[in-house]
Structure formats: C-alpha cells, structure tokens
N, C-alpha and C positions, 0 to 999 in steps of 0.2 A: 528307628531300623539299625541293626548292628550290620555297618558295611563289610567289616573283615571276613564275615563268612560267608558272602556271596562270590569269592574265587572270581574276579571279572577278569576277563582275559586284557592281555596286552596289545591286541590285535588292534588296528582301525576296524572302525566298523559305526553303527548306530545304536543309541543308548532310548529306552522307552520306559518313564516313570510313570507307575500307575496308582490309583488308588484303591480303596478298600473294594469297592466295586468292579475294579479291573479296569476303570475307564483310563484311558492314557491321558496323562496331565500335560507331558512336556515330552518331546521327539529332539535329541541332539545327535550331533556327529563327533567323533573323536578319530585323530591319529592314533591315540593310545587310551583304549576304553577306561582300564584301569585308573589310569592316571586322571583324566577328566571327570569321570563319575566320582573319586576320593575327595575331589575337589570341593564338592557340595557338603560333603559331613566333614570335614578334617577341621576347618577355622571358620566356624558359621557367621561369628562378629563381623567379618569383613564383608560378608555379602550384602548385596542390597536387599531392602526387606522385601519386595516382591518374591527374591529367591529365596529368601529364609520362609516365606509364607509357602513356598511350593514344597520345600524339603519338608514342611511339617506335613504334607498332605501325602506325603510318598509312603506307601506300604508294599508295593511292589515293583524291581526293577529287572527288565528283560534287556536283551541287546542282540543284534544280528553282528556277525564280523563277516567283513568283506577284504577286499586285495588290498585295496588303497584307498587314500584318504579321499580323491575325488571321485571312487566308486560309492563313500558313505556320504559325500554329499548330494549325489544323484538320489540315491536312496531314500536319505532323510527329506530331499525335496519332495519325491512321492508318497512317502506318508504324512508328511504335514498335509498335504493336498486332500489326503484319503480321509484322515481322523480330525482334521482340524484342533490340535489339542489347546484347552485350555490356555495355556501357560506359554506358549507360543505366540510371536506377533500377530495379530489380527489386525492388517494394515487398514487403516480409513482415513481418509485423508482429513487431516485437522480444517482445511479449507477446500471444499469441493468448486470448480471452477465457475465463474458466477455469470448470469444471463442479463442484459437489458431487456427491460419488460414493460410492456404498455400492459394497462388493465383493462377491464372489458366492462367500465362502468359508462355512464351515459356520458360524461365528461370523463375520457381515460388520463390517467395521470402515469408518469414514468417513473422507473425504479430500478435497482439491483437486486436481484434473486439469484440464489443458489437452489432453488427448486423452480421447477415447471408444473404446469396444472392447468384445468380447464379456465380457470378465470384469470390466466395471464398469456397474453400473446408475447411469446419469448424470440431474442434474438441472442444467437451466440453457439457455446461459450464462449468466453475469455478469457485465455490463460493467462493474459497481461493485465492485471489489475491497473497499471496505470492507462492504457491506451482505454480501458473500459471506462474509467471514469473520464477521460477526455472527450470519447466519441459520447458518452451519455452528457456533460455538460454542454457541449457542441449542438445537439438534438435540442436541450433546453434554450440554448439561446438562437438558436437558428428559428425552430417552429414554435418557440413560445409555449411547451406543453407543461401543464400543470404537475406539482412536485409533492402537493401536500397529501398527507394520509387520510385525511377527512376534509370534507367542503366546508372553510372558514364561514364565519359571520360577517367579515372584513377583508378587505384586499391585503395580500401581505407582501414580504419585503420583493419577491420576485416581479409582482406586478408594478410596484413603485420603481423598478429599475428597469422596467421593458423587456423582460423576459418570460412573464405569463399573461395572458390576456384576460384573465381573472374572470372566468365562469363562474366562481361561487359568488360577485355579485352582479350577473348578467350583463358584463362588459361585452361579452361574444355571444353571438347565436349560436344555437346546436348545430346549424348546418355549417357557418364559418369554423368552428372548433373540430368538427368533423374532417374538414379540408386540412387543416394542420395535422391533426392526427396522421393520416394518409400521405402526406409529404414527408411525415418523420419515418412513417412503416417502409415508404419507397427509399427513403436516406437507408435505414437500419437494416433494409433488404439488399443492401450494396449498391442502389441506383446512385452513386456519387455524382455521376454525369450529369443525371437529370438535375440532381439539386445545383449542380454549379451553372447548369444553363437557366434554371429557375432565378437565382440570386443574383447573375450578371444581369439577365434580363430587366429584373425590379433595380438594380446598381443604375443601370444606363436610364433606366425611365425617371427615377432619383434625380438623376442627376440634371439630366432633359428639363425637371419641374422646378430647377433650381432649390431642391431638398436636400443640402448638402451634407449635413448631418447623417440623414437616413443613407445617402449614397454611402458616406466613410463607413459607418456601422455595417453595411452590407458587405464592402470591399474588405473590412475586415474580419468578416465572417468567412469569406473564401479564401483569406489567406490562411486561417485556421483550419481549412478543410485541407490545405494544402501541407500545412505542415504535418498534420495528423496522418495521411496519406504515407509523408517521407517516413515516418516513425515506423510504419508497418512494413517497410521494405529494406530491410538492412542487406546491403551486399558486402559479401567476405568472400574470402580466398580458398577458405577450407573446402577440403570436398571430402571429409567424414563427419561421424557424428559423435557428440559426446555430451557425459551427463556429468555434472556438479553434484556432489552429495556431501551437505554439512552436517556436525553433530553439534549439542550444547546442552551439556547435564544442568539441569537448575533444580536443585533439592532432588527429590525423588523421581523426577519426571525428564522425560530425553525430548529434547525438540530437533528434529530433523527437518531440512528444505531438500529438495530436489528439483534442478534446473537443467531442462535439457535443449542441447544446442544441436540442428539439424542444419548441416551444410553452411556452417555460420550464422545460422538465423537463431538468435535466441527464442525460444517458444513460449517462453513462461515460467511457472514456478508449481511446485506443489509442497505443501506444509504439513508436517504430521508432528505429533505429540504422542507420548505414551508412558508408561511408567518404567522407569528404569530396573534393567536386571543385568547379572553377569552377560558379557558375550553381544550385548544389544545391538551393537553397531552391526556386526558380521550377519546376526541375523535378519537386521530389516534388509539389508541389502540380496541377502537370500531371497527372502519373500517378495520384494519390490519387483525384482527381476525375472520373478518366477511367473509373474503374471504382466511384464510390462517390457516393449522392446528394448533389447540390450544394445548399446551403442558399441563403438569399436574400442573406445576409452571412457573410462570414467575415474573423474579426479575427486579425491577426498580430501578433508582437513584433517586427517589423523589416521594413523593406518588403525587396521581392526584383525591383525594376526601377530602371533607371538614372534614368528620367523620366516625367512625367505620361503623356506618349504610349503608353510602353511598359505602363504601369499600365491605361490605358483599353483598349489592345488585350486585355490579359489578363481584365479585366472582361467584354469583348465575348466573348471566345471562350467564357468560362465560360456566359453568357448563350445562344449556341448551343447548348452541351451541354445545359443546363436547359430550355430553353424559355421562360425569364422571366428579368426582371431579377436581375442579380448585384454585390452591392457587397463590394469589397475594403479593409479598413481597419487602420491602425494608429494605435490610440487611443493618448493619451498623458493623458487624466484621467478621471475618472467611473467609471461601473459597468464600461463595457466594458473600460476598463483595467486594473479589478480581476480582470475573469475572465481576461485576458492572463497577468497575475501568478500566478493560481491555478495556468494551463497551467504557465508557467516553475516554480514553486512543485514540481509534480509531477515536473519533469523534475529538479529537487535532489533530490527524494526518493527517484528511482529510481538516483543517483549516489550518495547515501548509507547506502543500504540495506547495513546491517552483516551479514555472513554470522555472525558472532557469535550474532544473534539467530535464525538457522538452525539452531544448534549447539545453542542453548538449549532450542527446541522439539522436538528430535530426543533428546537425551539425556536430556530431563525427560520426555518422551511428553506434552508441552502439547496441547490442545487446538486451539489455533491460535498465529499467529507472536507472540512476547510485544512487540508495538509498544510497549505502556503500560507501564512495570513502576515502582509505588510501592516504596519502602523506610522503613524506621523503625529507630530506635536510642534507646536511652534514655541521656541523660547525668546523672549527680548528683555532687554533693561532699558526702559524709556523707549527713546525714539532710536537708539542705538544697537548695535549686536543683534540685528534682528535674523534669526538663524531658525533652522528646523532639521530635526533627525528623524529618519526612519529607522524602524527597527524590523527584519522579517525572523518569522518563528518558522520551521519547519518540523512537521511532526510534534508540533506542542514544545520544542526545543529551539532556543535561541540558534538560529543561524547567521553568525557573526558577519561570516566574508559576504553577508548580504546587507548589512549595514549600510546606511547612505546619510551623509551630511550635504545639507543646502544654506547657503548664504544668498540672501534676496538680491534678485537681480532688476526687479520691474517696481519694488514697492517700497515707498518711500514713508519714513514714519512707522508708529507702533501699529499696524492694521494687521490684526491677527486673521483675518477673514481673507484679506487680498493675498496673505502669504500663504494663507493654506491652497488657496488656488494655484497660485505660480508654483509650488512645491509638487503638487498632485499632478498638473500638467508636466512640467519638466520629467517626473519620473514617468510616468505611462506614456510620453512621447516617446522618451528613449527606448522604451521595451516594445513601442510599437516599431520604431525605426529598425532596431535589433531582431525583430521576429522573435522576441522571447516569450516565454511564458509567463501569461499573467498570473497574479495570486488568485487564491479561492475565495480569499476575503479581505477587506480592507477597514482598519480599525482607525477612527478618529480620536483624538483625544479632545473632546470636547462636544457642545451639546447641538440643536438644532439648526444654530448659524453656521458654525462650523461645517457640519455636516451639510448642509446646500453648497457650500463655497466648492467643497471636494465634490460633490455630483455637478457642478456648474462644469468643472474643468473635464471630469470625466464624458460628459454629455459632448463637450465642444469637441472630443476625440472622436466618439461615434460607439465609444465603450459601455459594455454592461455588467460590470462586477459589483456582485453585493458588498455592501459599505453600510456600515453603522458607527455609530458616533457614542461615546460612552464618557458620561460627564460624571466629573469627579464629586460632586456636592452628595448626591443622593445615590450614586454608582447607579445611573438609570441608562437605558440603552435607548437611542434614538435611531431610529427608522425613517427612509427616504420619504416625504409627504405625508409623514403620520404627524400630528400636533402633539398628540399625548404620548409620552414616553413609555416603554416598558419595563417592568420590574422584576426581578427574579431572586430565587435565593442567594444572596450575596456569601452564603458561606457554600454552595454548590459548587462543584468541578468547574462548570462552566465559567462560572463568573470569577472563581479563582483565576484561573488561566486567562482570562482579560485582563483583569488586574495587573496579574502580573505581565502581559504584553504592555498595557497600557502604562506602568510605573517603570519598566525597561526603557521605553521609549522617551519618558519625561526625564530620566536620569541621563541619558544618552543625548538628547538634545540641550540640557542645562550644563552637561558636562564640555558640549563645543562650544557652549555659550560664554562660558568662564574662559575656555581656553582663548577666546578670540579677544575677550576682554584684556586678558593678562598679557596678549601679544600687542595690543595697541599701548598697555601701559610701557610695556617694554620699549618699544619704539618712540613714545613719547619721553621717557628718562634718556634714553640715547641720544636724543634731538636736543636736550640742553646743554 
C-alpha cells in the first residue's frame, strides 16, 4: 500500500485498517493520525511479527477525526466493541478462576476444575489459588474423600497415610462414604461452624477413650481450619480500590497478570497471554477495563504512554467510563512498588511452573500439587558425627532459607532409623508449635525401614502428610505400608526432580557432617 498517497490528516482520531473484503482488521486511536499510521509503513523491520502480518493484509485505511485524544479513546472503545476486529486484543483469561468439585460417581472424588457441568458438583469459584489448594487439602484430610481419577485395584498412598477410606478395595461401605461426602459438602458450602462442632465432639470423645493420637490429629485439623479462616480475612486500613497490572515480554508473546485489591483485601489474580504487538500494554488496559470494574488507582510495572499528555488522556478516558477520578501510576519505591513486584513475581511463578510437579501429583495420587517438598537424609561416620540435613524445594526450586541442620540429641551410635525418627519428629513438632504450614510432600532418602521410621514420628504427632522414600540402588519409590516399591521412568521429569532433591539433601547433610568432623579435629589440635 502506498501510504504517501493517502493524505492522512494530522488531527486526533481513530484509524481503521481493512482487508480487500472491507472487513475491519484493526481499530486504533491516535493523537496525530498521520504520524501514528505512518509508523506502520516506515520501518517494518522493527515491528513485532503480529504487527507485520497485519500490515501485509491492509488494503484500505479509513479514519474518523475527533476533537481530542480522549474523544479518540472513547470512539475507539465503541468501535472495537461493535466490530471486534481480528487484530485487536480479544482478552481471554489464560487461567479462569477454578472451582473445587465433587464428581457424581458412586464414590465421589474431589478435584479442582476450571469448568462446571452436569457431572460435577462445584463450589466456588476461588480467585486465590493458594486458598483453594489449602481448602481442598483440608477437605481431603478431614473427610477422607478419594482423589484418584479411576478406582485403583489396590489402595494408594492416601489410604496408607490415613486420608482416604479406600472405597476402591471395600474398606468403607457405600453408606458411610456418602456420610463423608455429605460432611464435606456442608463444609464447602460454608458450614465451618458445623464442621468445627463435629470435630470438637470427636476430639473430646477420642480423648475420653484415651485415643490420644486420634485426638491429636483432630486438634491439628481444627487448628488448620482456624488458620485457613484467618487467611481469607485480611484487615487493612485502605478505604479505596486498587489494581496492579504487570507485563512481561517472552519472545513473541506477552504475559500479563492483573491483581485486584478492594478495601485493602487482595481478591486474587487473573493471568493472560497474547501475541505481542506494538502498543499491546495500553491496548490491554483499554480492553480489560471496558468490561471490568475500574478502580480508583491502577499500578503498572512500566509506562504504556509516550508522554505526560498521553497519560493524562488515558486517565481521563477511564474517568469517563468510571464516573469518578482514576489515577495510573508506575511506582518506583514504597508499598505500591512492593505490590507491583508481587504481580511480577506471579508472572515468574507461572513461567517457572515445572510439569514434574503435575507428574508427581498424578503418579502418586497426591491430594494437592506438591509445591512445597521437604527432604531428609542421615549422614554419619561410624558412631560419631551423626547428623541430618533437610532441604526444602518450593515450585520445584531450592528454597535455601528453608534448609535445616540437625545434630542428634537422643540417639547413641550409628542408628539411621532412630536418627530419622528423631529429626522428623523435631521438624514437624516445631512447625506444629509455630502453627506453620506443613509441606505438601516429604521425601526420605532411603527405603522401607527409613520410611517407616519417619512415619512413626508423623503418627505420634497426629499428622497425615504425604510421604515417600527414594532408595538409591534402583531409584525405587517406597510408599507407606506397601511391601513392593514402585518404579517409574528414571529419565522422566518426575524422577529427575526427585533425584535432584534427594541429591541436594545428601550433599547438604554430607557437608554438615564434614564440618562437624573438621571442628572436632580443630578442637583436638588446639588441646594438644
């Protein structure tokens, strides 16, 4: 197309790119129509791939002149809604809000789903994924609802750690399992008081009958309900609404996250991805807030305007849509900058998410995605320097601030099993006392006996945390109460991750053991 022959005016307005069939491909606004439209044709090598593809399809350009840039924004908004041009942003949530659901099988299972339908009884949606995962895990722990996709031929890990009643092998009657489901349904429908009352009565009864381990487990479940309730009640002094929007370019795509804060309460987030093109960020904001509530303040991680005049026009455009003042900021320090960094971190987490975690959840039938994994190893040199190391992985990556070292306090001699019992007990007794969040999965470096030792400690604390052992020789996975270990593809993502965690634990423990030996040698040398 010969741009020079078009004689595009220099006024503010809206331009329409059309194909040979007069279909509108793209609608845009400009403070200076001639300058903006010429950018598409003057240096095409600098354009994003999607924009170059658009330009190759243009056969005709129309424009509508208006009095100001704000009028251009308002007109652009109306025309996009009317014609929905192919190359304008069509916002689709990369992740729609998810529900907790119960299937309508004979023995219903619990799952997370982003869809509703006649085969599911759905609760939600939950805008905060962490709260949803914690709630789903709590329902599994308390009501022992199955999570397996298909009824297996043998009991799975959840049965062995006491968080499933195993209808698959007839360990629970149809009638009793339906009672479990009905109690879970009541809880998910908001009947927290009913559940607390039920658990309190069961705890008192177990204590009266001297079933102290059962009473302890019930008390821990009550504490978990209390912590979850606190998470969802955020008190803040702010009396106005904010949104945080962050963008990140990844090749030819753009990732975006929007987080809403209403009266100081973080409601959750929405994730988006799209093909990159020139002016994406501003176009995204206009498209998003044309169909979503506009807050008083919008915080961005980078500017989407060329000058202050364009920024003021964008704010005035949102003000007219909202009917009240709107401020758009790119904070560089303070609390607002911290919120922007939080949104950027959410984008990073989405990018970093390792499919190995999904494989772990699927293959081991874990109640939730194992975002937090803690791993233990015992290291000794003869009867001396018996120590243990624990490493913590979050989102499939080392969380070094969560690493812990243990020097044996109650074990004499080289007893790996007793040592494992001690360190596991000490670790999770401490977390219980601190009301801290438990890991989603525990990994023990060793086979059946080491795993049993760790299980003894969890049982004495009344805890039901998914736990497995990984034996070095054949890289086999041991599950509680299963005599035969399970084997998986050693080169699969799941096993590579587990070995990486196990090896990190071994090296960390060995390093601590070596340090203890060096300290003793130094002390002996000084004493001579």
